[in-house]
C-alpha positions as a Markdown table, in Angstrom:
| # | Residue | x | y | z |
|---|---|---|---|---|
| 1 | Met | 0.0 | 0.0 | 0.0 |
| 2 | Ala | 1.4 | 3.4 | -0.9 |
| 3 | Tyr | 2.1 | 6.0 | 1.7 |
| 4 | Val | -0.3 | 8.9 | 1.6 |
| 5 | Pro | 0.9 | 12.0 | 3.5 |
| 6 | Ser | -1.6 | 13.6 | 5.8 |
| 7 | Asn | -2.7 | 17.1 | 5.2 |
| 8 | Ser | -3.5 | 18.2 | 8.7 |
| 9 | Thr | -3.0 | 21.3 | 10.7 |
| 10 | Val | -2.0 | 21.7 | 14.3 |
| 11 | Lys | -3.1 | 24.7 | 16.3 |
| 12 | Leu | -0.8 | 25.7 | 19.2 |
| 13 | Glu | -1.9 | 28.3 | 21.7 |
| 14 | Gly | -0.4 | 29.9 | 24.8 |
| 15 | Phe | 2.9 | 30.9 | 23.3 |
| 16 | Ala | 2.4 | 34.6 | 24.3 |
| 17 | Glu | 2.2 | 33.5 | 27.9 |
| 18 | Leu | 5.2 | 31.2 | 27.4 |
| 19 | Glu | 7.2 | 34.1 | 25.9 |
| 20 | Gln | 6.3 | 36.4 | 28.8 |
| 21 | Gln | 7.5 | 33.8 | 31.3 |
| 22 | Leu | 10.7 | 33.3 | 29.5 |
| 23 | Leu | 11.3 | 37.1 | 29.2 |
| 24 | Gln | 10.7 | 37.5 | 32.9 |
| 25 | Met | 13.2 | 34.8 | 33.6 |
| 26 | Ala | 15.7 | 36.2 | 31.2 |
| 27 | Gln | 16.1 | 39.6 | 32.9 |
| 28 | Gly | 19.8 | 39.8 | 33.7 |
| 29 | Tyr | 20.6 | 36.5 | 32.1 |
| 30 | Arg | 21.5 | 35.4 | 28.6 |
| 31 | Ala | 18.4 | 34.4 | 26.6 |
| 32 | Asp | 20.2 | 31.7 | 24.7 |
| 33 | Asn | 21.1 | 30.0 | 28.0 |
| 34 | Ile | 17.5 | 30.0 | 29.1 |
| 35 | Ala | 16.4 | 28.7 | 25.7 |
| 36 | Arg | 19.0 | 26.0 | 25.8 |
| 37 | Asn | 18.1 | 24.9 | 29.3 |
| 38 | Thr | 14.3 | 24.9 | 28.7 |
| 39 | Leu | 13.1 | 24.9 | 25.1 |
| 40 | Val | 15.9 | 22.9 | 23.5 |
| 41 | Lys | 15.8 | 20.2 | 26.2 |
| 42 | Ala | 12.0 | 20.0 | 26.0 |
| 43 | Ala | 12.1 | 19.8 | 22.2 |
| 44 | Glu | 14.7 | 17.1 | 22.2 |
| 45 | Arg | 12.8 | 14.9 | 24.7 |
| 46 | Ala | 9.5 | 15.5 | 22.8 |
| 47 | Met | 11.1 | 14.2 | 19.5 |
| 48 | Val | 12.3 | 10.9 | 21.0 |
| 49 | Pro | 9.1 | 9.0 | 19.8 |
| 50 | Val | 9.8 | 10.2 | 16.2 |
| 51 | Leu | 13.4 | 8.9 | 16.5 |
| 52 | Leu | 12.3 | 5.5 | 17.8 |
| 53 | Asp | 9.5 | 5.2 | 15.2 |
| 54 | Ala | 11.8 | 6.2 | 12.3 |
| 55 | Thr | 14.4 | 3.7 | 13.5 |
| 56 | Ser | 11.9 | 0.9 | 13.7 |
| 57 | Lys | 10.5 | 1.7 | 10.3 |
| 58 | Ala | 13.8 | 2.2 | 8.5 |
| 59 | Pro | 14.7 | -0.5 | 6.0 |
| 60 | Phe | 17.3 | -3.1 | 7.1 |
| 61 | Asp | 19.1 | -5.2 | 4.6 |
| 62 | Glu | 20.1 | -8.4 | 6.4 |
| 63 | Asn | 22.2 | -9.4 | 3.4 |
| 64 | Asn | 24.4 | -6.3 | 3.8 |
| 65 | Thr | 27.2 | -7.4 | 6.0 |
| 66 | Asp | 29.9 | -5.0 | 5.2 |
| 67 | Gly | 28.0 | -1.7 | 4.9 |
| 68 | Ile | 26.3 | 0.7 | 7.3 |
| 69 | His | 22.6 | 0.2 | 7.6 |
| 70 | Met | 20.4 | 3.3 | 7.1 |
| 71 | Lys | 18.6 | 2.8 | 10.4 |
| 72 | Tyr | 22.0 | 3.3 | 12.2 |
| 73 | Thr | 22.4 | 6.8 | 10.6 |
| 74 | Ile | 19.1 | 8.2 | 12.0 |
| 75 | Arg | 19.8 | 10.9 | 14.6 |
| 76 | Leu | 18.0 | 13.4 | 16.8 |
| 77 | Asp | 19.4 | 16.9 | 17.3 |
| 78 | Ala | 17.9 | 19.8 | 19.2 |
| 79 | Arg | 19.4 | 23.3 | 19.2 |
| 80 | Ile | 19.0 | 27.0 | 19.0 |
| 81 | Pro | 18.7 | 27.7 | 15.2 |
| 82 | Thr | 21.9 | 28.5 | 13.4 |
| 83 | Gly | 22.3 | 30.7 | 10.4 |
| 84 | Arg | 22.3 | 27.6 | 8.2 |
| 85 | Asp | 19.1 | 26.4 | 9.8 |
| 86 | Leu | 17.5 | 29.7 | 9.0 |
| 87 | Met | 18.1 | 29.1 | 5.3 |
| 88 | Ser | 15.5 | 26.3 | 5.5 |
| 89 | Glu | 11.9 | 27.2 | 4.6 |
| 90 | Tyr | 10.8 | 25.3 | 7.7 |
| 91 | Val | 12.8 | 27.4 | 10.2 |
| 92 | Lys | 11.7 | 30.9 | 10.9 |
| 93 | Glu | 13.7 | 33.9 | 12.4 |
| 94 | Thr | 11.4 | 33.8 | 15.4 |
| 95 | Asp | 12.0 | 30.1 | 16.2 |
| 96 | Ala | 13.8 | 29.9 | 19.6 |
| 97 | Ala | 14.6 | 26.2 | 19.4 |
| 98 | Ile | 14.4 | 23.4 | 16.8 |
| 99 | Ala | 14.5 | 19.6 | 17.0 |
| 100 | Val | 15.4 | 17.6 | 14.0 |
| 101 | Val | 15.2 | 13.9 | 13.3 |
| 102 | Ser | 17.3 | 13.1 | 10.3 |
| 103 | Val | 19.0 | 10.3 | 8.3 |
| 104 | Lys | 22.3 | 10.6 | 6.6 |
| 105 | Lys | 21.6 | 12.2 | 3.3 |
| 106 | Ser | 22.5 | 9.9 | 0.5 |
| 107 | Ala | 21.1 | 8.7 | -2.8 |
| 108 | Val | 19.9 | 5.6 | -1.1 |
| 109 | Ser | 18.0 | 7.3 | 1.7 |
| 110 | Leu | 16.4 | 9.8 | -0.7 |
| 111 | Ala | 15.4 | 6.9 | -3.0 |
| 112 | Gln | 14.0 | 5.0 | -0.1 |
| 113 | Glu | 11.9 | 7.9 | 1.2 |
| 114 | Phe | 10.7 | 9.4 | -2.1 |
| 115 | Gly | 11.3 | 6.7 | -4.7 |
| 116 | Thr | 12.9 | 6.9 | -8.1 |
| 117 | Arg | 11.8 | 6.2 | -11.6 |
| 118 | Lys | 12.6 | 2.5 | -11.0 |
| 119 | Leu | 12.0 | 2.1 | -7.3 |
| 120 | Ala | 8.7 | 2.7 | -5.5 |
| 121 | Pro | 8.9 | 4.9 | -2.4 |
| 122 | Gln | 9.1 | 3.2 | 0.9 |
| 123 | Pro | 9.0 | 6.1 | 3.3 |
| 124 | Phe | 9.9 | 5.8 | 6.9 |
| 125 | Met | 10.8 | 9.3 | 8.1 |
| 126 | Arg | 7.5 | 11.0 | 7.1 |
| 127 | Pro | 5.2 | 8.4 | 8.6 |
| 128 | Ala | 7.3 | 8.4 | 11.8 |
| 129 | Ile | 6.9 | 12.2 | 12.1 |
| 130 | Glu | 3.2 | 12.2 | 11.2 |
| 131 | Gly | 2.4 | 9.2 | 13.4 |
| 132 | Ala | 4.1 | 10.7 | 16.5 |
| 133 | Arg | 2.7 | 14.2 | 16.1 |
| 134 | Asp | 0.2 | 14.0 | 19.0 |
| 135 | Arg | 2.7 | 12.2 | 21.3 |
| 136 | Val | 5.3 | 14.9 | 20.5 |
| 137 | Leu | 3.0 | 17.7 | 21.3 |
| 138 | Gly | 1.9 | 16.1 | 24.6 |
| 139 | Ile | 5.5 | 15.5 | 25.7 |
| 140 | Leu | 6.5 | 19.0 | 24.7 |
| 141 | Lys | 3.7 | 20.4 | 26.8 |
| 142 | Thr | 4.6 | 18.3 | 29.8 |
| 143 | Glu | 8.3 | 19.0 | 29.4 |
| 144 | Leu | 7.8 | 22.8 | 29.2 |
| 145 | Ala | 5.4 | 22.7 | 32.1 |
| 146 | Gln | 8.2 | 21.1 | 34.2 |
| 147 | Ala | 11.3 | 22.8 | 32.8 |
| 148 | Ile | 10.3 | 26.4 | 32.9 |
| 149 | Pro | 9.3 | 26.5 | 36.6 |
| 150 | Ala | 12.3 | 24.4 | 37.6 |
| 151 | Tyr | 14.7 | 26.7 | 35.7 |
| 152 | Ala | 12.9 | 29.7 | 37.1 |
| 153 | Gln | 13.5 | 28.4 | 40.6 |
| 154 | Lys | 17.2 | 27.8 | 39.7 |
| 155 | Ile | 17.6 | 31.4 | 38.5 |
| 156 | Ser | 15.8 | 32.6 | 41.6 |
| 157 | Arg | 18.3 | 30.8 | 43.9 |
| 158 | Met | 21.2 | 32.2 | 41.8 |
| 159 | Arg | 19.8 | 35.7 | 42.2 |
| 160 | Lys | 19.6 | 35.3 | 46.0 |
| 161 | Lys | 23.3 | 34.5 | 46.2 |
């Protein structure tokens, strides 16, 4: 059965309040450190289900005994967006943190995901991302709800010293 990408929309609310909390915490501290210790960590933890799902769905050639298997090149990276990240159409100037699940870019991985003239697509990254969407959002919400107050307490203790 062919993979059919979903065409859905996710509505996220409450970011004005989140931004206000982060700005209050940041007074006197570097904003990138606050983002790294809250948003980046939360985004990374939230994307773990995508990483696990992509790894389980990735093709594995049991006859390939001397090469690297594609599933072993899948990785998760979370960070404050770099200049290179901002060149992507998916990363905006206002993004404070990003989390990316990726596979080593090669002709094989691209052919596997999107197909070629001779090979039907057998996607594993897109279904992993779409299938884990609700879990990712739930984990992100939980992680932020825990990380922001905890980091605010840490800053409060540091200010008292």
